N, CA, C and O of each residue as an XYZ file, in Angstrom:
480
protein
N      20.018     32.673    -42.279
C      21.249     31.731    -42.022
C      21.165     31.167    -40.625
O      21.505     30.005    -40.400
N      20.734     31.942    -39.721
C      20.580     31.429    -38.217
C      19.525     30.478    -38.237
O      19.678     29.426    -37.617
N      18.462     30.704    -38.871
C      17.317     29.743    -38.990
C      17.482     28.505    -39.734
O      16.758     27.539    -39.495
N      18.470     28.470    -40.699
C      18.993     27.314    -41.126
C      19.562     26.325    -40.388
O      19.375     25.117    -40.525
N      20.412     26.990    -39.434
C      21.397     26.191    -38.533
C      20.440     25.670    -37.298
O      20.603     24.571    -36.768
N      19.534     26.503    -36.955
C      18.530     26.171    -35.953
C      17.754     24.818    -36.426
O      17.621     23.796    -35.752
N      17.243     25.070    -37.831
C      16.392     23.888    -38.389
C      17.332     22.569    -38.559
O      16.857     21.434    -38.507
N      18.715     22.834    -38.766
C      19.601     21.614    -38.934
C      19.740     20.958    -37.466
O      19.691     19.737    -37.321
N      19.907     21.799    -36.447
C      19.951     21.188    -35.059
C      18.643     20.307    -34.830
O      18.713     19.220    -34.256
N      17.512     20.806    -35.285
C      16.167     20.136    -34.983
C      16.082     19.071    -35.801
O      15.463     18.116    -35.331
N      16.588     18.933    -37.058
C      16.749     17.790    -38.028
C      17.591     16.653    -37.338
O      17.192     15.490    -37.280
N      18.732     17.064    -36.845
C      19.566     16.135    -36.240
C      18.907     15.540    -35.088
O      18.928     14.321    -34.920
N      18.275     16.401    -34.218
C      17.720     15.838    -32.988
C      16.659     14.847    -33.394
O      16.648     13.730    -32.878
N      15.777     15.201    -34.287
C      14.708     14.271    -34.643
C      15.204     13.024    -35.338
O      14.509     12.008    -35.337
N      16.384     13.068    -35.931
C      16.863     11.906    -36.449
C      17.492     11.062    -35.731
O      17.728      9.947    -36.197
N      17.920     11.428    -34.380
C      18.748     10.582    -33.388
C      17.823      9.593    -32.750
O      18.296      8.677    -32.077
N      16.484      9.729    -32.928
C      15.503      8.612    -32.339
C      14.301      8.528    -32.986
O      13.766      9.584    -33.326
N      13.721      7.389    -33.245
C      12.537      7.317    -33.970
C      11.379      7.695    -33.076
O      10.229      7.890    -33.470
N      11.891      7.793    -31.586
C      10.725      8.042    -30.641
C      10.468      9.582    -30.621
O       9.458      9.994    -30.050
N      11.282     10.399    -31.183
C      11.074     11.863    -31.216
C      10.140     12.249    -32.516
O      10.562     12.156    -33.669
N       8.966     12.642    -32.216
C       8.139     12.994    -33.177
C       8.037     14.464    -33.814
O       7.593     14.736    -34.929
N       8.504     15.276    -32.936
C       8.617     16.589    -33.471
C       9.357     17.535    -32.530
O       9.496     17.252    -31.341
N       9.878     18.772    -33.118
C      10.559     19.637    -32.014
C      10.475     21.015    -32.602
O      10.183     21.248    -33.775
N      10.770     21.952    -31.635
C      10.616     23.297    -31.940
C      11.609     24.062    -31.039
O      11.861     23.699    -29.890
N      12.177     25.184    -31.652
C      12.849     26.210    -30.767
C      11.972     27.532    -30.690
O      11.558     28.112    -31.695
N      11.720     27.968    -29.309
C      10.801     29.123    -29.125
C      11.494     30.141    -28.296
O      12.305     29.762    -27.452
N      11.249     31.364    -28.462
C      11.607     32.283    -27.467
C      10.891     31.952    -26.089
O       9.925     31.191    -26.039
N      11.458     32.606    -24.923
C      10.740     32.363    -23.846
C       9.500     33.018    -23.746
O       8.751     32.642    -22.844
N       9.093     34.024    -24.577
C       7.922     34.638    -24.763
C       6.831     34.038    -25.594
O       5.710     34.514    -25.771
N       7.387     32.772    -26.147
C       6.471     32.063    -27.024
C       6.492     32.173    -28.607
O       5.679     31.562    -29.302
N       7.442     32.963    -29.106
C       7.580     33.289    -30.486
C       8.441     32.043    -31.020
O       9.474     31.722    -30.431
N       8.035     31.423    -32.033
C       8.471     30.264    -32.903
C       9.788     30.948    -33.665
O       9.723     31.873    -34.475
N      10.967     30.290    -33.226
C      12.275     30.576    -34.039
C      12.537     29.489    -35.055
O      13.042     29.824    -36.126
N      12.257     28.273    -34.838
C      12.348     27.206    -35.641
C      11.586     26.145    -35.258
O      11.433     25.968    -34.049
N      10.952     25.221    -36.228
C      10.088     24.246    -35.898
C      10.219     23.035    -36.994
O      10.444     23.241    -38.186
N      10.044     21.754    -36.415
C       9.794     20.632    -37.216
C       8.614     20.008    -36.697
O       8.714     18.903    -36.164
N       7.451     20.615    -36.794
C       6.155     20.135    -36.261
C       5.247     19.470    -37.273
O       5.264     19.839    -38.448
N       4.485     18.537    -36.865
C       3.433     17.744    -37.697
C       2.775     18.716    -38.459
O       2.590     19.832    -37.973
N       2.334     18.395    -39.777
C       1.426     19.271    -40.543
C       0.194     19.409    -39.758
O      -0.252     18.457    -39.117
N      -0.376     20.569    -39.786
C      -1.655     20.875    -39.131
C      -1.536     21.291    -37.660
O      -2.539     21.549    -36.995
N      -0.317     21.351    -37.175
C      -0.107     21.787    -35.835
C       0.259     23.436    -35.838
O       1.248     23.932    -36.379
N      -0.658     24.064    -35.191
C      -0.552     25.493    -35.299
C       0.810     25.954    -34.367
O       0.975     25.629    -33.192
N       1.618     26.680    -35.073
C       2.953     27.143    -34.493
C       2.634     28.138    -33.404
O       3.224     28.048    -32.328
N       1.776     29.039    -33.609
C       1.423     30.113    -32.601
C       0.713     29.412    -31.420
O       0.987     29.815    -30.290
N       0.005     28.605    -31.540
C      -0.708     27.850    -30.329
C       0.419     27.062    -29.629
O       0.543     27.280    -28.423
N       1.165     26.275    -30.142
C       2.356     25.573    -29.518
C       3.320     26.661    -28.858
O       3.904     26.396    -27.807
N       3.462     27.823    -29.462
C       4.326     28.741    -28.850
C       3.536     29.186    -27.623
O       4.079     29.165    -26.518
N       2.286     29.586    -27.775
C       1.649     30.130    -26.715
C       1.559     29.239    -25.363
O       1.701     29.721    -24.240
N       1.304     27.875    -25.629
C       1.230     26.956    -24.538
C       2.589     26.777    -23.927
O       2.734     26.698    -22.707
N       3.491     26.721    -24.703
C       4.909     26.404    -24.071
C       5.388     27.598    -23.151
O       5.869     27.451    -22.027
N       5.174     28.870    -23.833
C       5.316     30.107    -22.812
C       4.536     30.082    -21.423
O       5.037     30.387    -20.341
N       3.297     29.689    -21.625
C       2.576     29.516    -20.386
C       3.057     28.465    -19.515
O       3.286     28.678    -18.324
N       3.229     27.250    -20.110
C       3.909     26.246    -19.072
C       5.195     26.584    -18.426
O       5.473     26.347    -17.250
N       5.985     27.182    -19.332
C       7.397     27.500    -18.788
C       7.234     28.572    -17.481
O       7.791     28.482    -16.387
N       6.356     29.542    -17.916
C       6.128     30.504    -16.939
C       5.739     29.946    -15.585
O       6.208     30.343    -14.519
N       4.880     29.033    -15.721
C       4.103     28.259    -14.465
C       5.365     27.455    -13.740
O       5.550     27.449    -12.522
N       6.184     26.789    -14.702
C       7.209     25.887    -14.126
C       8.245     26.813    -13.475
O       8.786     26.395    -12.451
N       8.575     27.979    -13.929
C       9.630     28.703    -13.356
C       9.078     29.381    -11.924
O       9.786     29.553    -10.931
N       7.912     29.667    -12.015
C       7.362     30.367    -10.787
C       7.117     29.066     -9.670
O       7.419     29.222     -8.487
N       6.632     27.983    -10.095
C       6.607     26.778     -9.241
C       7.747     26.233     -8.596
O       7.709     25.784     -7.450
N       8.956     26.270     -9.447
C      10.228     25.849     -8.982
C      10.776     26.831     -8.152
O      11.568     26.427     -7.300
N      10.500     28.204     -8.211
C      10.897     29.075     -7.333
C      10.174     29.123     -6.069
O      10.774     29.224     -4.999
N       9.015     29.060     -6.148
C       8.233     29.012     -4.783
C       8.120     27.890     -4.053
O       7.617     27.921     -2.930
N       8.560     26.814     -4.589
C       8.800     25.554     -3.827
C      10.293     25.319     -3.514
O      10.716     24.215     -3.172
N      11.006     26.329     -3.637
C      12.505     26.289     -3.333
C      13.256     25.164     -4.110
O      14.183     24.538     -3.595
N      12.862     24.969     -5.222
C      13.656     23.793     -6.057
C      14.643     24.485     -6.928
O      15.093     23.757     -7.813
N      15.060     25.609     -6.908
C      15.969     26.411     -7.771
C      15.537     26.623     -9.046
O      14.365     26.372     -9.322
N      16.369     27.088     -9.954
C      16.038     27.516    -11.349
C      15.557     26.225    -12.142
O      16.002     25.084    -12.011
N      14.561     26.653    -12.985
C      13.801     25.554    -13.703
C      14.795     25.128    -14.761
O      15.408     25.919    -15.477
N      14.910     23.721    -14.801
C      15.694     23.219    -15.957
C      14.806     22.549    -17.052
O      15.163     22.635    -18.227
N      13.701     21.908    -16.727
C      12.942     21.424    -17.824
C      11.586     20.956    -17.261
O      11.396     20.651    -16.084
N      10.602     20.936    -18.312
C       9.205     20.691    -17.865
C       8.681     19.395    -18.591
O       8.645     19.360    -19.821
N       8.327     18.465    -17.914
C       7.961     17.042    -18.695
C       6.373     16.974    -18.447
O       5.863     17.120    -17.336
N       5.709     16.749    -19.560
C       4.227     16.388    -19.550
C       4.057     15.046    -20.186
O       4.445     14.790    -21.326
N       3.374     14.092    -19.283
C       3.030     12.812    -20.001
C       1.674     12.820    -20.165
O       0.929     13.075    -19.218
N       1.231     12.544    -21.367
C      -0.323     12.187    -21.709
C      -0.326     10.804    -22.100
O       0.631     10.040    -21.980
N      -1.620     10.484    -22.645
C      -1.865      9.043    -23.150
C      -1.111      8.708    -24.338
O      -0.697      7.586    -24.626
N      -0.950      9.896    -25.079
C      -0.239      9.597    -26.576
C       1.180     10.071    -26.600
O       1.744     10.268    -27.677
N       1.785     10.265    -25.437
C       3.395     10.583    -25.499
C       3.560     11.674    -24.438
O       2.843     11.915    -23.467
N       4.634     12.249    -24.841
C       5.326     13.097    -23.831
C       5.655     14.560    -24.520
O       5.938     14.649    -25.715
N       5.595     15.563    -23.739
C       6.164     16.814    -24.175
C       7.273     17.375    -23.191
O       6.988     17.608    -22.016
N       8.448     17.570    -23.661
C       9.596     17.887    -22.914
C      10.002     19.290    -23.332
O      10.210     19.510    -24.525
N      10.121     20.214    -22.464
C      10.548     21.598    -22.581
C      11.790     21.833    -21.644
O      11.841     21.552    -20.447
N      12.824     22.427    -22.443
C      13.922     22.628    -21.709
C      14.580     23.932    -22.099
O      14.519     24.240    -23.289
N      15.191     24.725    -21.271
C      15.826     25.930    -21.510
C      17.084     25.750    -22.414
O      17.953     24.912    -22.175
N      17.104     26.576    -23.435
C      18.388     26.541    -24.459
C      18.907     27.833    -24.371
O      18.749     28.595    -25.325
N      19.559     28.227    -23.277
C      19.896     29.650    -22.970
C      19.036     30.395    -22.164
O      18.130     29.794    -21.586
N      19.183     31.803    -22.000
C      18.343     32.509    -21.189
C      17.228     32.879    -21.961
O      16.156     32.960    -21.361
N      17.256     33.139    -23.260
C      16.060     33.563    -24.084
C      15.325     32.555    -25.019
O      14.391     32.919    -25.734
N      15.761     31.340    -24.985
C      15.207     30.403    -25.794
C      14.757     28.966    -25.084
O      15.304     28.557    -24.060
N      13.931     28.417    -25.610
C      13.321     26.984    -25.269
C      13.250     26.121    -26.258
O      12.793     26.474    -27.345
N      13.702     24.820    -26.030
C      13.670     23.721    -26.853
C      12.612     22.843    -26.426
O      12.672     22.320    -25.313
N      11.531     22.608    -27.303
C      10.532     21.694    -27.038
C      10.385     20.485    -27.936
O      10.502     20.640    -29.152
N      10.147     19.339    -27.443
C      10.233     17.897    -28.092
C       8.952     17.261    -27.798
O       8.442     17.374    -26.683
N       8.440     16.641    -28.681
C       7.209     15.719    -28.584
C       7.665     14.388    -28.823
O       8.140     14.212    -29.945
N       7.638     13.275    -27.950
C       7.941     12.074    -28.065
C       6.971     11.057    -27.823
O       6.066     11.293    -27.022
N       7.040      9.916    -28.429
C       6.133      8.870    -28.273
C       6.028      8.120    -26.908
O       7.006      7.993    -26.171
N       4.821      7.642    -26.619
C       4.692      6.897    -25.255
C       5.591      5.956    -24.945
O       5.748      5.707    -23.750
N       6.319      5.283    -25.874
C       7.164      4.275    -25.628
C       8.720      4.803    -25.427
O       9.665      4.078    -25.115
N       8.770      6.069    -25.648
C      10.187      6.580    -25.566
C      10.957      6.336    -24.337
O      10.407      6.347    -23.235
N      12.130      6.129    -24.482
C      13.083      5.820    -23.483
C      13.656      7.222    -22.975
O      14.571      7.808    -23.553
N      12.967      7.727    -21.742
C      13.347      9.049    -21.478
C      14.758      9.496    -21.335
O      15.153     10.591    -21.735
N      15.525      8.579    -20.732
C      16.880      8.800    -20.253
C      17.636      9.067    -21.748
O      18.445      9.993    -21.812
N      17.413      8.399    -22.722
C      17.981      8.811    -23.979
C      17.679     10.265    -24.529
O      18.445     11.137    -24.939
N      16.246     10.225    -24.393
C      15.806     11.609    -24.942
C      16.287     12.779    -24.247
O      16.679     13.756    -24.884
N      16.285     12.751    -22.991
C      16.816     13.702    -21.929
C      18.267     14.009    -22.502
O      18.635     15.178    -22.609
N      19.022     13.032    -22.841
C      20.473     13.262    -23.180
C      20.448     14.043    -24.518
O      21.068     15.095    -24.673
N      19.681     13.449    -25.483
C      19.770     14.059    -26.777
C      19.280     15.562    -26.908
O      19.710     16.384    -27.717
N      18.303     15.756    -25.960
C      17.643     17.202    -25.936
C      18.816     18.190    -25.334
O      19.075     19.289    -25.824
N      19.451     17.651    -24.248
C      20.495     18.378    -23.658
C      21.551     18.758    -24.415
O      22.053     19.875    -24.287
N      21.982     17.879    -25.264
C      22.993     18.050    -26.343
C      22.495     19.101    -27.355
O      23.278     19.978    -27.719
N      21.344     19.064    -27.788
C      20.604     20.081    -28.728
C      20.647     21.360    -28.007
O      21.224     22.327    -28.503
N      20.046     21.419    -26.819
C      20.145     22.693    -26.196
C      21.193     23.497    -26.009
O      21.137     24.726    -26.053
N      22.362     22.713    -25.755
C      23.694     23.210    -25.591
C      24.139     23.803    -26.984
O      24.801     24.840    -26.979
N      23.851     23.275    -28.015
C      24.183     23.643    -29.357
C      23.345     24.871    -29.581
O      23.904     25.879    -30.014
N      22.046     24.878    -29.325
C      21.226     26.179    -29.517
C      21.878     27.327    -28.671
O      22.202     28.407    -29.167
N      22.031     27.021    -27.434
C      22.570     28.188    -26.625
C      23.814     28.720    -27.053
O      24.022     29.897    -26.756
N      24.659     28.123    -27.668
C      26.066     28.620    -28.263
C      25.568     29.551    -29.443
O      26.126     30.618    -29.696
N      24.562     29.107    -30.092
C      24.235     29.807    -31.350
C      23.355     31.142    -31.118
O      23.463     32.120    -31.858
N      22.610     31.095    -30.189
C      21.822     32.330    -29.649
C      22.227     33.224    -28.788
O      21.482     34.148    -28.459
């Protein structure tokens, strides 16, 4: 039941913009809770990388006196990876096209993260 609701949130998020290519909800230790990833993308690998990046981001934000980590943004030649906390124990990760309008993506991701936080 809960997984169905999480998948519904991801489906709605992916449908809000053609610039969002994929999304996933993970626990902070990297376990996949729900995902809408492209075929062939390994969920375990995505989870492990997300957990590592969040851990590093948390530590960096603390060590450099920037406060609690809100999000991690990675820009590559083929697009963006955005990770944001969705409550204390979960993370929303989104893959977006290089042409993505980040302001709109940030807004949509924030709304989805709030919905996930209420559920988890």
